[in-house]
VEXBABA-443524 format. One record per residue (C-alpha): x, y, z. Coordinates in Angstrom, 2 decimals. Layout:
# residues N
LUMMI | X | Y | Z
...
# end
This chain:
# residues 325
LUMMI | 0.00 | 0.00 | 0.00
LUMMI | 2.93 | 2.35 | 0.61
LUMMI | 4.69 | 1.70 | -2.70
LUMMI | 3.12 | 4.69 | -4.48
LUMMI | 4.52 | 7.15 | -1.95
LUMMI | 7.92 | 8.83 | -2.09
LUMMI | 10.28 | 8.93 | 0.87
LUMMI | 10.10 | 12.48 | 2.28
LUMMI | 13.34 | 14.44 | 2.02
LUMMI | 14.81 | 16.50 | 4.84
LUMMI | 15.87 | 19.91 | 3.57
LUMMI | 18.21 | 22.26 | 5.42
LUMMI | 17.24 | 25.92 | 5.38
LUMMI | 19.57 | 28.82 | 6.09
LUMMI | 18.42 | 31.72 | 8.21
LUMMI | 21.07 | 34.38 | 9.01
LUMMI | 19.96 | 34.74 | 12.63
LUMMI | 19.80 | 30.96 | 13.15
LUMMI | 23.26 | 30.56 | 11.63
LUMMI | 24.62 | 33.30 | 13.91
LUMMI | 23.10 | 31.58 | 16.97
LUMMI | 24.47 | 28.15 | 15.97
LUMMI | 20.95 | 26.83 | 15.39
LUMMI | 20.44 | 24.38 | 12.54
LUMMI | 17.02 | 24.42 | 10.88
LUMMI | 15.70 | 21.53 | 8.80
LUMMI | 12.34 | 20.82 | 7.14
LUMMI | 10.83 | 17.35 | 6.76
LUMMI | 8.97 | 17.66 | 3.45
LUMMI | 5.94 | 15.42 | 4.00
LUMMI | 4.19 | 17.58 | 1.40
LUMMI | 6.22 | 15.79 | -1.30
LUMMI | 5.29 | 12.16 | -0.60
LUMMI | 2.26 | 12.11 | -2.92
LUMMI | 0.44 | 14.58 | -5.15
LUMMI | -2.92 | 14.15 | -3.41
LUMMI | -2.52 | 12.10 | -0.20
LUMMI | 0.38 | 14.00 | 1.24
LUMMI | 1.65 | 15.46 | 4.48
LUMMI | 0.50 | 13.82 | 7.68
LUMMI | -2.78 | 12.82 | 6.01
LUMMI | -1.37 | 9.61 | 4.55
LUMMI | 0.04 | 8.53 | 7.90
LUMMI | -3.29 | 9.16 | 9.65
LUMMI | -5.23 | 7.30 | 6.96
LUMMI | -2.95 | 4.28 | 6.47
LUMMI | -4.10 | 2.00 | 9.29
LUMMI | -7.70 | 3.17 | 9.04
LUMMI | -7.69 | 2.01 | 5.41
LUMMI | -6.05 | -1.28 | 6.36
LUMMI | -8.65 | -1.93 | 9.06
LUMMI | -11.44 | -1.08 | 6.61
LUMMI | -10.00 | -3.64 | 4.18
LUMMI | -9.58 | -6.26 | 6.90
LUMMI | -13.17 | -5.82 | 8.09
LUMMI | -14.39 | -6.02 | 4.47
LUMMI | -15.90 | -2.57 | 4.45
LUMMI | -16.52 | -1.16 | 1.00
LUMMI | -17.10 | 2.48 | 1.92
LUMMI | -15.56 | 5.13 | 4.15
LUMMI | -17.56 | 7.75 | 6.04
LUMMI | -15.66 | 10.72 | 7.44
LUMMI | -16.08 | 14.34 | 8.51
LUMMI | -14.59 | 17.74 | 7.75
LUMMI | -15.08 | 21.40 | 7.02
LUMMI | -15.52 | 22.78 | 3.50
LUMMI | -11.75 | 23.33 | 3.03
LUMMI | -10.65 | 20.16 | 4.83
LUMMI | -7.33 | 18.56 | 3.88
LUMMI | -8.67 | 15.35 | 5.41
LUMMI | -11.73 | 15.32 | 3.14
LUMMI | -9.48 | 15.98 | 0.14
LUMMI | -7.05 | 13.18 | 1.05
LUMMI | -9.76 | 10.64 | 1.97
LUMMI | -11.54 | 11.20 | -1.32
LUMMI | -8.28 | 10.59 | -3.21
LUMMI | -7.44 | 7.53 | -1.11
LUMMI | -10.88 | 6.08 | -1.74
LUMMI | -10.44 | 6.34 | -5.48
LUMMI | -6.90 | 4.90 | -5.40
LUMMI | -7.61 | 2.01 | -3.03
LUMMI | -11.10 | 1.10 | -4.18
LUMMI | -13.45 | 2.48 | -1.50
LUMMI | -16.64 | 4.43 | -1.92
LUMMI | -16.32 | 7.61 | 0.14
LUMMI | -18.84 | 9.79 | 1.95
LUMMI | -17.87 | 13.13 | 3.41
LUMMI | -20.04 | 14.79 | 6.06
LUMMI | -19.37 | 18.49 | 5.56
LUMMI | -19.91 | 21.10 | 8.25
LUMMI | -22.28 | 23.84 | 7.11
LUMMI | -24.71 | 24.44 | 4.28
LUMMI | -24.02 | 23.52 | 0.65
LUMMI | -22.71 | 26.43 | -1.40
LUMMI | -22.49 | 26.47 | -5.19
LUMMI | -20.24 | 26.57 | -7.03
LUMMI | -18.23 | 24.17 | -4.93
LUMMI | -14.88 | 25.42 | -3.68
LUMMI | -11.73 | 23.67 | -5.07
LUMMI | -11.52 | 21.24 | -2.13
LUMMI | -15.09 | 19.96 | -2.37
LUMMI | -15.04 | 20.00 | -6.16
LUMMI | -11.98 | 17.76 | -6.13
LUMMI | -13.57 | 15.44 | -3.56
LUMMI | -16.69 | 15.11 | -5.68
LUMMI | -14.60 | 14.46 | -8.80
LUMMI | -12.93 | 11.58 | -6.93
LUMMI | -16.37 | 10.06 | -6.38
LUMMI | -17.00 | 11.24 | -2.84
LUMMI | -20.63 | 11.72 | -1.90
LUMMI | -21.10 | 14.93 | 0.07
LUMMI | -23.58 | 15.14 | 2.95
LUMMI | -24.07 | 18.45 | 4.74
LUMMI | -25.11 | 19.07 | 8.32
LUMMI | -25.67 | 22.10 | 10.51
LUMMI | -22.99 | 23.13 | 12.99
LUMMI | -24.98 | 21.98 | 16.03
LUMMI | -25.32 | 18.45 | 14.67
LUMMI | -21.71 | 18.49 | 13.51
LUMMI | -20.53 | 19.16 | 17.06
LUMMI | -22.11 | 15.81 | 18.00
LUMMI | -20.40 | 13.93 | 15.16
LUMMI | -18.45 | 11.71 | 17.59
LUMMI | -21.59 | 10.30 | 19.22
LUMMI | -22.90 | 6.91 | 18.17
LUMMI | -26.41 | 8.33 | 17.73
LUMMI | -25.36 | 10.90 | 15.14
LUMMI | -23.05 | 8.48 | 13.35
LUMMI | -25.83 | 5.91 | 13.06
LUMMI | -28.11 | 8.59 | 11.61
LUMMI | -25.55 | 9.40 | 8.93
LUMMI | -25.23 | 5.71 | 8.17
LUMMI | -29.01 | 5.43 | 7.78
LUMMI | -29.02 | 8.41 | 5.41
LUMMI | -26.39 | 6.62 | 3.39
LUMMI | -28.33 | 3.36 | 3.36
LUMMI | -31.51 | 5.09 | 2.17
LUMMI | -29.70 | 6.70 | -0.75
LUMMI | -27.47 | 3.82 | -1.87
LUMMI | -27.00 | 0.07 | -1.83
LUMMI | -24.60 | 0.20 | 1.13
LUMMI | -25.51 | -1.62 | 4.32
LUMMI | -24.54 | -0.38 | 7.78
LUMMI | -21.82 | -2.95 | 8.37
LUMMI | -20.14 | -2.11 | 5.05
LUMMI | -19.28 | 1.43 | 6.11
LUMMI | -16.10 | 2.22 | 8.03
LUMMI | -16.08 | 5.48 | 10.00
LUMMI | -12.91 | 7.56 | 10.16
LUMMI | -13.11 | 10.48 | 12.62
LUMMI | -12.40 | 14.03 | 11.52
LUMMI | -8.72 | 14.46 | 10.70
LUMMI | -8.04 | 10.75 | 11.19
LUMMI | -7.93 | 11.45 | 14.92
LUMMI | -7.98 | 7.94 | 16.43
LUMMI | -5.51 | 5.26 | 17.52
LUMMI | -5.08 | 4.09 | 13.93
LUMMI | -4.08 | 7.65 | 13.11
LUMMI | -1.63 | 7.76 | 16.01
LUMMI | -0.11 | 4.45 | 14.89
LUMMI | 0.44 | 5.77 | 11.40
LUMMI | 2.01 | 9.00 | 12.66
LUMMI | 4.50 | 6.93 | 14.67
LUMMI | 6.10 | 6.14 | 11.30
LUMMI | 6.81 | 9.78 | 10.42
LUMMI | 10.12 | 9.91 | 12.31
LUMMI | 11.03 | 6.27 | 11.72
LUMMI | 14.70 | 5.87 | 10.77
LUMMI | 15.26 | 9.64 | 10.86
LUMMI | 18.37 | 11.28 | 12.28
LUMMI | 18.41 | 12.80 | 15.76
LUMMI | 17.04 | 16.30 | 16.37
LUMMI | 17.02 | 18.28 | 19.61
LUMMI | 13.62 | 19.83 | 18.87
LUMMI | 10.79 | 18.75 | 16.55
LUMMI | 8.19 | 21.40 | 15.65
LUMMI | 4.81 | 20.87 | 14.03
LUMMI | 1.38 | 22.43 | 13.72
LUMMI | -1.49 | 20.91 | 15.74
LUMMI | -5.17 | 20.46 | 14.96
LUMMI | -6.34 | 17.23 | 16.61
LUMMI | -2.80 | 16.57 | 18.00
LUMMI | -2.87 | 13.06 | 16.51
LUMMI | 0.42 | 13.67 | 14.71
LUMMI | 2.14 | 15.09 | 17.78
LUMMI | 1.02 | 12.06 | 19.80
LUMMI | 2.40 | 9.62 | 17.23
LUMMI | 5.73 | 11.42 | 17.11
LUMMI | 5.93 | 11.55 | 20.93
LUMMI | 5.32 | 7.78 | 21.04
LUMMI | 8.04 | 7.01 | 18.51
LUMMI | 10.87 | 9.45 | 19.17
LUMMI | 13.93 | 7.84 | 20.69
LUMMI | 16.33 | 10.10 | 22.56
LUMMI | 20.07 | 9.77 | 22.77
LUMMI | 21.66 | 9.35 | 26.20
LUMMI | 21.30 | 12.57 | 28.20
LUMMI | 19.95 | 14.34 | 25.10
LUMMI | 16.15 | 14.15 | 25.19
LUMMI | 14.24 | 15.31 | 22.15
LUMMI | 11.64 | 17.99 | 22.83
LUMMI | 8.49 | 18.20 | 20.70
LUMMI | 6.86 | 21.59 | 20.22
LUMMI | 3.30 | 21.73 | 18.94
LUMMI | 1.77 | 24.93 | 17.57
LUMMI | -2.04 | 24.72 | 17.83
LUMMI | -3.87 | 26.45 | 14.97
LUMMI | -7.02 | 26.71 | 17.10
LUMMI | -7.88 | 29.54 | 19.44
LUMMI | -8.40 | 28.39 | 23.04
LUMMI | -6.64 | 25.10 | 22.39
LUMMI | -5.52 | 24.27 | 25.92
LUMMI | -7.94 | 21.34 | 25.85
LUMMI | -5.43 | 19.65 | 23.52
LUMMI | -3.21 | 18.93 | 26.51
LUMMI | -5.89 | 16.59 | 27.85
LUMMI | -6.44 | 15.12 | 24.38
LUMMI | -2.74 | 14.30 | 24.03
LUMMI | -2.62 | 12.72 | 27.49
LUMMI | -5.71 | 10.66 | 26.63
LUMMI | -4.30 | 9.59 | 23.25
LUMMI | -1.00 | 8.52 | 24.85
LUMMI | -2.74 | 6.65 | 27.68
LUMMI | -5.21 | 4.89 | 25.37
LUMMI | -2.50 | 3.91 | 22.91
LUMMI | -0.16 | 2.50 | 25.56
LUMMI | -3.10 | 0.57 | 27.04
LUMMI | -4.01 | -0.88 | 23.66
LUMMI | -2.48 | -3.92 | 22.02
LUMMI | -1.07 | -1.87 | 19.17
LUMMI | 2.71 | -1.94 | 18.59
LUMMI | 4.86 | 0.62 | 20.40
LUMMI | 8.35 | 1.92 | 19.64
LUMMI | 9.27 | 3.49 | 22.98
LUMMI | 8.40 | 2.78 | 26.61
LUMMI | 7.93 | 6.44 | 27.48
LUMMI | 6.74 | 9.27 | 25.25
LUMMI | 9.11 | 12.11 | 24.44
LUMMI | 8.54 | 15.39 | 26.29
LUMMI | 6.24 | 17.82 | 24.54
LUMMI | 4.85 | 21.30 | 24.94
LUMMI | 2.26 | 23.44 | 23.17
LUMMI | 2.87 | 27.01 | 22.02
LUMMI | -0.44 | 28.87 | 21.94
LUMMI | 0.50 | 32.27 | 20.53
LUMMI | 0.40 | 31.70 | 16.78
LUMMI | -3.18 | 30.77 | 15.85
LUMMI | -3.79 | 34.16 | 14.14
LUMMI | -7.29 | 34.39 | 15.58
LUMMI | -8.38 | 30.76 | 15.33
LUMMI | -8.82 | 27.86 | 12.97
LUMMI | -8.96 | 29.00 | 9.36
LUMMI | -8.19 | 32.59 | 10.37
LUMMI | -5.40 | 34.33 | 8.50
LUMMI | -4.25 | 37.89 | 7.93
LUMMI | -2.07 | 39.76 | 5.49
LUMMI | 0.98 | 39.39 | 7.72
LUMMI | 0.75 | 35.59 | 7.58
LUMMI | 0.13 | 35.58 | 3.84
LUMMI | 3.12 | 37.84 | 3.26
LUMMI | 5.31 | 35.63 | 5.47
LUMMI | 4.33 | 32.48 | 3.54
LUMMI | 5.01 | 34.14 | 0.18
LUMMI | 8.38 | 35.50 | 1.32
LUMMI | 9.41 | 32.13 | 2.81
LUMMI | 8.53 | 30.44 | -0.47
LUMMI | 10.62 | 32.94 | -2.42
LUMMI | 13.63 | 32.59 | -0.12
LUMMI | 13.64 | 28.83 | 0.45
LUMMI | 11.54 | 27.42 | -2.43
LUMMI | 9.25 | 25.70 | 0.08
LUMMI | 5.52 | 26.49 | -0.24
LUMMI | 3.57 | 26.77 | 3.02
LUMMI | -0.13 | 26.39 | 3.67
LUMMI | -1.93 | 29.17 | 5.52
LUMMI | -3.96 | 27.03 | 7.94
LUMMI | -1.33 | 24.79 | 9.51
LUMMI | 2.32 | 24.80 | 8.50
LUMMI | 2.52 | 28.53 | 7.72
LUMMI | 1.47 | 29.42 | 11.26
LUMMI | 4.00 | 27.02 | 12.77
LUMMI | 6.86 | 28.29 | 10.60
LUMMI | 5.93 | 31.87 | 11.47
LUMMI | 5.96 | 30.95 | 15.16
LUMMI | 9.37 | 29.28 | 14.97
LUMMI | 10.96 | 32.24 | 13.19
LUMMI | 9.36 | 34.67 | 15.65
LUMMI | 10.63 | 32.65 | 18.63
LUMMI | 14.04 | 32.59 | 17.01
LUMMI | 14.03 | 36.41 | 16.94
LUMMI | 13.05 | 36.45 | 20.63
LUMMI | 16.05 | 34.31 | 21.59
LUMMI | 13.83 | 31.41 | 22.63
LUMMI | 16.13 | 28.69 | 21.27
LUMMI | 19.62 | 27.81 | 22.46
LUMMI | 22.13 | 26.28 | 20.00
LUMMI | 20.35 | 23.17 | 18.73
LUMMI | 19.26 | 21.10 | 15.77
LUMMI | 15.61 | 21.79 | 14.99
LUMMI | 13.30 | 19.91 | 12.62
LUMMI | 10.18 | 21.61 | 11.28
LUMMI | 7.62 | 19.12 | 9.94
LUMMI | 5.79 | 20.25 | 6.82
LUMMI | 2.44 | 18.49 | 7.21
LUMMI | 1.17 | 19.27 | 3.70
LUMMI | -2.26 | 20.77 | 3.13
LUMMI | -1.24 | 23.04 | 0.27
LUMMI | -4.49 | 22.30 | -1.56
LUMMI | -6.34 | 24.46 | 0.96
LUMMI | -4.55 | 27.58 | -0.26
LUMMI | -6.54 | 27.49 | -3.51
LUMMI | -9.86 | 27.77 | -1.71
LUMMI | -8.61 | 30.45 | 0.66
LUMMI | -7.16 | 32.55 | -2.14
LUMMI | -10.40 | 32.17 | -4.10
LUMMI | -12.37 | 33.32 | -1.05
LUMMI | -10.06 | 36.31 | -0.52
LUMMI | -10.38 | 37.28 | -4.19
LUMMI | -14.17 | 37.16 | -3.96
LUMMI | -14.06 | 39.34 | -0.86
LUMMI | -11.86 | 41.88 | -2.66
LUMMI | -14.28 | 41.92 | -5.59
LUMMI | -17.24 | 42.47 | -3.26
LUMMI | -15.45 | 45.26 | -1.40
LUMMI | -14.42 | 47.09 | -4.56
# end
């Protein structure tokens, strides 16, 4: 199943201030592993897809917002690996479809929409069974043929897949990544081996406003995974911390400063950044660098993909400019 994916390169970037402070900056380019199922999305989907195959499910039901990288990747994975896909989309249908949903539909994904109040209950069995019944009424699928993947691939299968991100990678003092569900951070914490007396520190940059609840989510993920029968790579998770100051107003919120930073970074280092996740984390790391936050160290920044979302955001910004003019 992994043969169609490229091994992600690690690219060194040069920043004059970092060089002066004896700080080495590297980027793990997960955005390059596949044209459509890239970044951390493949790792979070991998074992969910394998379980769906093993349980002889023929369709995948999952959840996401209208610009969701997860919806985009699941739709592509369904087409490639032979699953029917159903995406439950938060909010009302809007035509024409944005680039994310248009792509998902072109891959064969059936789109179901639900109001925000119902969407907040998407994790409950009652709501999930209702979506399954809607599916059964409108197709030949039966309830036991549908495999549910939570929003963002945020379950133990997702954690297990994300444990493979740092597999066989060189040692880094600090690993930085953006956080949404914190599934990726959990997987990396459960797979990062430290050298003697040199523990690796993981820094997560939540893209949500008011994201302190993620601390409890990470603790729960780690506890549930270690209590499961799934394979583990380390006996104790690596130390981690969350940096809450770079959400730019909340999930999906961006401003001109962030856009300008992403464009300038792309020009200087030839690495495109997405506005929702990786761009915010990169901005945070560079800002902390200017504040003298880091001591001499070797730092890895994980590019978790999601570049497809920029198309929809730029389209939305262009429409807003047209309406304002």
